[in-house]
N, C-alpha and C positions, 0 to 999 in steps of 0.2 A: 737519459740513463741516470748515472750517479749524480749529475749536476742538479737534479731536482730536490735533493735532500740538503737542508740547510746545515746539517752537521758536517757535511763533507769538506767544506772550506776550512773550518778550524782543524779538522783532522789533517788536511794537506799542510797547513802551517806547522803543526806539530811534527808531521813526518819530515818536513824540510829542516826544522830545528834539530831534531834528533839525528838526522843524517849529517848535519854540520858538526854536531858534537862528536859523533863517531869519527868523522873525517879529522877533526882536530886531535882527538885522543890517539888515533892510529898514526897520524902524521908525527905526533910527538915521539911515539915509540920508534918510528922509522928514522927520525932525525938523528938518532944515536948510531946510525950506520948498521943497524941490525936488520938482516934480510930474513924475511919469513913469507912464504907464499900465503899463509893463512892471514897474517896481518895485512899484506898487500891486497888480498881479496876484500877484507873489510874496508880498507881505504877505497877500493873501487866501489863498493856498495855505497859508501858515503857520497862519492862523486856522482855516481849514476843516479842516486835518489835526489840529491840536492840540486843538481844542475840539468838533469835530463828527464827522469821519470816524473817527478812531482810537478815541475813546470808544465810538462806536456799534459799530464792528467788534470791539472787545475785550469789551464788556459785553453787548450784545444777545444773542449766542448763549448766554451763560451765565445771565444774570439775566432776560432778557426774550425768551424763545424765540419768542413770538408776533410780535415785531417783527423777528425774524431770518429773513425769508423766504429760501428757497434761491436766489432770483434777485436779491434786493435786495443781499445781501452781495457777490456778484461785481460787481454794477453799481456799487456804491459804491467797491469796490477799483479797478475799471477806470477809472472817471471820475477818481478821485484820481490814479491813475497818469498819465493823460493830462494832467491839470492840471500835475503836476510836470514832465512831459516838455516841455510847451509853455513853462512858466515858466523852467526853467533854460536852455533853448535861446534863448529870447527875451532873457533877461538876459545871456547870454554874447555875443549879437550886439550888445546895447545898450552894453556896456562898450567903452572904448577898448582898444587893444593894451596888453599887459602893461608894456611899456617906458614908456608914457605914464600909467600908473596909479600915482601916487605919493602921493596924498592919502588920508586915512583913510576917507572915504566911498566912494571907489572900491575900496579894499581890502576894505571891508565887503561891497560887492556882489560882489567876486570870491569871497569866502568863502561868501556866500549862494548863488552859482552852484554851487560845489563841493558844498555840503550839499544843494542842490536836486537835483543829479545823483545823489548817494547815496540821497536820498529816493526818487527815481524808480526806482532799482535795487531798493530794498526793496519798493516797491509793485509792481514788475514781478513779483518773486518771489511775494508774497502774492496777487497777482491770478491768477497761473497756478494756484496751489493752489486758490483759491476757484472759478475757472472749472472746473477739473478735478473738484472736489468736487461742484459743481452738475450737471455733465454725468453723473457717476457716479450721483448720486441720481435723475436723470431716467431713465437707462437701466435701473436696477434697481428695479422697482416694489416698494413695500413691501407686505408681507402683512398689516400691521396695519390694522384698519378706521379710518376717520377718526372723530374724536370725536363727530361729529353723525350718524354712520350708525346706523340702527336696523334690526334684523332682525325681521321679523314672520313667524312660522310660518304657512304655508298661504296666503300672499298673493302 
């Protein structure tokens, strides 16, 4: 699937780096004891992407192919893309207008919004590749027998 493309691994590294940046920026905001569902959701996006989705998407196809089902990879991609889309849009709406955003926590959230948008674009690209790969593997049946298939002569 997506593991055949050499650009996918640098994209995964960038996805993880951007997720950690968003994680740090939103954690900085939350450290001031300010509660916001929107900011908490972006914090979740950073954690989900950096520690669950990106490691799974990068490592499962190579090292754990039994865990890299052809439909699970695109599902994780698309779900993560939707998370980032919802997160950066909601955070952009949550923030005050740029001329009223002069304090460091507000600027941190502005930066988190921008990195969230970039993250969404990256996951949009990798999601398209994963979905196309899954649809190609579905439309072209493999001629290899499944590992559990046994052929019995005369039966």
